[in-house]
C-alpha positions as CSV (number, residue, x, y, z in Angstrom):
1,E,-32.2,-17.6,63.2
2,N,-31.9,-18.0,67.0
3,G,-31.7,-14.7,68.8
4,R,-31.9,-12.5,65.7
5,Q,-34.1,-9.4,65.9
6,E,-36.8,-9.3,63.2
7,D,-38.8,-6.2,62.2
8,A,-42.4,-6.5,63.5
9,E,-43.9,-4.4,60.6
10,E,-42.0,-6.3,58.0
11,F,-43.1,-9.6,59.5
12,L,-46.8,-8.4,59.7
13,G,-46.6,-7.3,56.0
14,I,-45.3,-10.7,54.9
15,I,-48.0,-12.5,56.8
16,L,-50.8,-10.3,55.4
17,S,-49.5,-10.3,51.8
18,N,-49.1,-14.1,51.8
19,L,-52.5,-14.7,53.3
20,H,-54.0,-12.4,50.7
21,D,-52.2,-14.2,47.8
22,E,-53.3,-17.6,49.2
23,M,-56.9,-16.5,49.5
24,V,-57.0,-15.0,46.0
25,S,-55.6,-18.3,44.7
26,A,-58.3,-20.3,46.6
27,I,-61.0,-18.0,45.3
28,R,-59.8,-18.4,41.8
29,S,-59.8,-22.2,42.2
30,A,-63.3,-22.1,43.6
31,K,-64.6,-20.0,40.7
32,K,-63.0,-22.4,38.2
33,T,-64.7,-25.3,40.0
34,V,-68.1,-23.8,39.6
35,S,-67.3,-22.4,36.1
36,L,-67.6,-18.8,37.2
37,P,-65.3,-16.6,35.1
38,L,-63.3,-13.8,36.7
39,I,-65.0,-10.6,35.6
40,M,-63.0,-7.5,34.7
41,D,-64.0,-4.1,33.5
42,P,-63.6,-4.4,29.6
43,Q,-62.5,-0.8,29.3
44,Q,-59.8,-1.2,32.0
45,E,-58.7,-4.5,30.5
46,E,-58.4,-2.9,27.1
47,D,-56.5,0.2,28.5
48,G,-54.3,-1.9,30.8
49,G,-55.8,-0.3,34.0
50,E,-55.5,3.3,32.7
51,W,-58.4,5.7,32.1
52,Q,-59.1,9.4,31.9
53,Q,-61.3,11.5,34.3
54,I,-62.0,15.1,35.0
55,G,-60.0,16.3,38.0
56,K,-59.9,19.6,40.0
57,K,-60.5,22.8,38.0
58,K,-61.8,20.6,35.1
59,R,-58.3,19.4,34.3
60,I,-58.1,16.0,32.5
61,Q,-56.4,13.5,34.7
62,V,-54.9,10.2,33.5
63,T,-55.4,7.6,36.2
64,R,-53.6,4.3,36.6
65,N,-54.5,1.5,39.0
66,T,-51.5,-0.6,40.1
67,S,-53.7,-3.2,41.9
68,N,-55.0,-6.3,40.1
69,N,-58.6,-5.7,41.4
70,E,-58.7,-9.2,43.0
71,T,-59.9,-9.0,46.6
72,S,-59.7,-11.3,49.5
73,P,-61.0,-11.2,53.2
74,V,-57.5,-9.8,54.0
75,S,-57.7,-6.9,51.5
76,E,-61.3,-6.2,52.4
77,L,-60.4,-5.8,56.1
78,F,-57.0,-4.1,55.9
79,G,-56.7,-2.9,52.4
80,G,-57.0,0.8,51.3
81,L,-55.9,2.9,48.3
82,T,-53.7,6.0,48.0
83,R,-54.0,8.4,45.1
84,S,-50.6,9.9,44.0
85,V,-51.2,12.9,41.6
86,V,-48.3,14.4,39.6
87,T,-48.8,17.8,38.0
88,K,-46.6,19.5,35.4
89,A,-47.1,22.7,33.5
90,G,-48.6,22.2,30.1
91,A,-49.4,18.5,30.7
92,K,-52.3,16.3,31.8
93,E,-52.3,15.4,35.5
94,S,-51.1,11.9,36.1
95,A,-52.7,9.9,39.0
96,T,-51.7,6.5,40.3
97,L,-53.9,4.4,42.6
98,Q,-51.7,2.3,44.9
99,P,-53.1,-0.4,47.3
100,F,-51.8,-0.6,50.9
101,L,-52.2,-2.9,53.9
102,S,-50.5,-0.5,56.2
103,L,-49.7,3.2,55.9
104,Q,-46.0,4.1,56.2
105,L,-45.7,7.3,58.1
106,D,-42.4,9.3,58.0
107,I,-41.9,11.0,61.4
108,Q,-38.4,12.5,60.8
109,N,-39.5,16.1,60.4
110,P,-39.1,18.1,63.6
111,S,-42.6,19.5,63.3
112,I,-44.1,16.1,63.6
113,S,-45.2,15.3,67.1
114,T,-48.5,13.5,66.7
115,V,-50.0,10.9,64.4
116,E,-52.2,13.6,62.9
117,D,-49.1,15.6,62.0
118,A,-47.6,12.5,60.4
119,L,-50.8,11.9,58.3
120,L,-50.8,15.5,57.1
121,N,-47.1,15.2,56.2
122,F,-47.9,12.0,54.3
123,T,-50.5,13.9,52.2
124,H,-48.6,17.2,51.7
125,R,-47.7,18.6,48.3
126,E,-44.0,18.2,47.4
127,Q,-41.8,19.4,44.6
128,I,-40.0,16.7,42.5
129,T,-38.0,16.5,39.3
130,L,-38.9,14.2,36.5
131,N,-36.7,14.1,33.4
132,E,-35.1,17.4,34.5
133,V,-38.6,19.1,34.6
134,K,-40.0,20.6,37.8
135,C,-43.2,18.8,38.9
136,Y,-45.4,18.6,42.0
137,R,-46.7,15.4,43.6
138,R,-49.4,14.9,46.2
139,E,-50.5,11.7,47.8
140,T,-54.0,11.4,49.3
141,L,-56.1,8.6,50.7
142,E,-58.5,7.3,48.0
143,S,-60.3,4.7,50.2
144,L,-60.1,3.7,53.8
145,P,-60.2,0.2,55.2
146,P,-62.2,-1.1,58.2
147,V,-59.0,-1.7,60.0
148,L,-56.3,1.0,59.5
149,I,-52.7,0.0,60.4
150,L,-50.3,2.9,60.9
151,H,-46.6,2.2,60.8
152,L,-44.4,4.9,62.5
153,K,-41.1,4.7,60.6
154,R,-38.7,4.7,63.5
155,F,-35.8,2.9,61.7
156,I,-34.0,5.0,59.2
157,Y,-30.7,4.7,57.3
158,D,-28.1,7.1,58.6
159,E,-25.7,8.1,55.7
160,A,-23.0,9.4,58.2
161,A,-23.1,6.3,60.3
162,K,-23.6,3.9,57.3
163,S,-26.2,2.0,59.4
164,C,-29.8,1.9,60.4
165,Q,-30.7,4.0,63.4
166,K,-33.7,4.3,65.6
167,L,-35.8,7.5,66.0
168,H,-36.6,7.9,69.7
169,K,-38.9,10.9,69.5
170,E,-42.2,10.8,71.2
171,I,-45.2,10.6,68.9
172,N,-48.6,11.4,70.6
173,F,-51.7,9.5,69.5
174,G,-55.2,9.2,70.8
175,V,-57.8,6.5,71.3
176,E,-60.1,8.3,69.0
177,M,-58.9,9.5,65.5
178,T,-60.6,11.3,62.7
179,I,-59.2,11.3,59.2
180,Q,-59.4,15.0,58.1
181,N,-60.8,16.1,54.7
182,E,-57.5,17.5,53.6
183,M,-56.0,14.0,53.8
184,L,-58.5,12.5,51.4
185,S,-58.9,12.6,47.7
186,P,-62.1,14.4,46.4
187,G,-64.1,11.1,45.9
188,A,-63.2,9.7,49.3
189,A,-64.1,13.0,51.2
190,A,-67.7,12.5,50.2
191,C,-68.0,8.9,51.4
192,G,-67.7,9.3,55.1
193,G,-66.4,6.5,57.3
194,R,-63.5,8.5,58.7
195,E,-63.9,7.9,62.5
196,Y,-61.5,5.4,64.0
197,R,-60.8,3.9,67.5
198,L,-57.5,2.5,68.7
199,F,-57.6,-1.2,69.6
200,G,-53.9,-2.3,69.4
201,V,-50.4,-1.0,69.7
202,V,-47.0,-2.7,69.1
203,Y,-44.1,-1.1,71.0
204,H,-40.4,-1.4,70.4
205,H,-38.1,-1.4,73.4
206,G,-34.5,-0.6,73.1
207,S,-32.1,2.0,71.7
208,H,-30.9,0.2,68.5
209,A,-32.5,-0.8,65.3
210,A,-30.8,-4.1,65.2
211,G,-31.9,-5.3,68.6
212,G,-34.4,-4.7,71.3
213,H,-37.8,-6.3,72.3
214,Y,-41.4,-6.0,71.2
215,T,-44.5,-5.8,73.4
216,A,-48.1,-5.1,72.6
217,M,-51.3,-3.8,74.1
218,T,-54.8,-4.9,72.8
219,Y,-58.2,-3.8,73.8
220,H,-60.5,-6.6,75.0
221,Q,-64.1,-5.8,74.2
222,S,-65.6,-8.2,76.7
223,L,-63.4,-7.2,79.6
224,M,-63.6,-3.5,78.5
225,S,-59.9,-3.3,79.4
226,W,-56.5,-3.1,77.8
227,I,-54.4,-6.2,77.9
228,Y,-50.6,-6.0,78.0
229,H,-48.6,-8.7,76.2
230,D,-44.9,-9.3,76.9
231,D,-43.9,-12.8,75.9
232,E,-45.5,-15.1,78.5
233,K,-46.5,-12.2,80.7
234,V,-50.2,-11.1,80.1
235,Q,-52.0,-8.7,82.4
236,T,-54.8,-6.1,82.3
237,Q,-53.8,-2.4,82.2
238,Y,-55.7,0.8,82.9
239,D,-56.8,2.8,79.9
240,K,-54.2,5.6,80.1
241,A,-51.3,3.1,80.1
242,V,-51.6,2.5,76.4
243,L,-50.9,6.2,75.7
244,K,-48.3,6.8,78.4
245,H,-44.8,7.6,77.4
246,V,-42.4,5.1,79.0
247,P,-38.6,5.6,78.8
248,G,-37.1,3.2,76.3
249,R,-40.5,2.2,74.9
250,S,-41.7,3.6,71.5
251,A,-45.0,3.1,69.7
252,Y,-44.2,1.4,66.4
253,L,-47.5,0.0,65.0
254,L,-51.0,1.4,65.7
255,F,-54.2,-0.5,64.9
256,Y,-57.4,1.5,64.5
257,K,-60.9,0.2,63.6
258,R,-63.5,2.2,61.8
259,I,-66.5,3.0,64.1
260,N,-68.9,4.7,61.7
């Protein structure tokens, strides 16, 4: 619709999801053409993607995988997994593996001022209630992708205003980032590959969720410089410009690539 503001993260998610689905379909067709069957783990096929393993303190953990295990170049580049573990007194731990193409980071808590704070908040242990029983849930990173997209959730629904509002708080982020051990599930912590370098940022300009303007900065490897993109305006920028706080401009999407 002409003049309508669309959400950049939602638009990116639709593009990546559709590309993944189309590539999976093409890979299926290619395998059928050469008569190569899709291979699944017989045990997981029989159990419907559910199996048991020994978790922390030798507790039995029932693990479910919500993905369909079919990969594409999109999922291999951007796709990771989170592990959500629910614990309840007198019961087996329940773990769910959930695929992601971008990590959704809540930044509402007043204590969150950096991307690292938001990641620690994402993986913190929280109390929940299931069927009137007190439980605890913790989400950790099970596997990390070569390209990690971080979505700073700036647009939230305000119950009092009955509308979507924008969070203007400054969130600091660096060019280099290390995913800490406490953010990872036990299996992922032993695998390495946790060092990342920033190569792209999408900013939202404006004071309202329903309007505004998007710009971006990307790092050009050959020029060894940041490039600023604002519609038809494209120009080089000094390194510190990508991290600088500018009134009315808020970092919204961060793109990091793995460097080890």
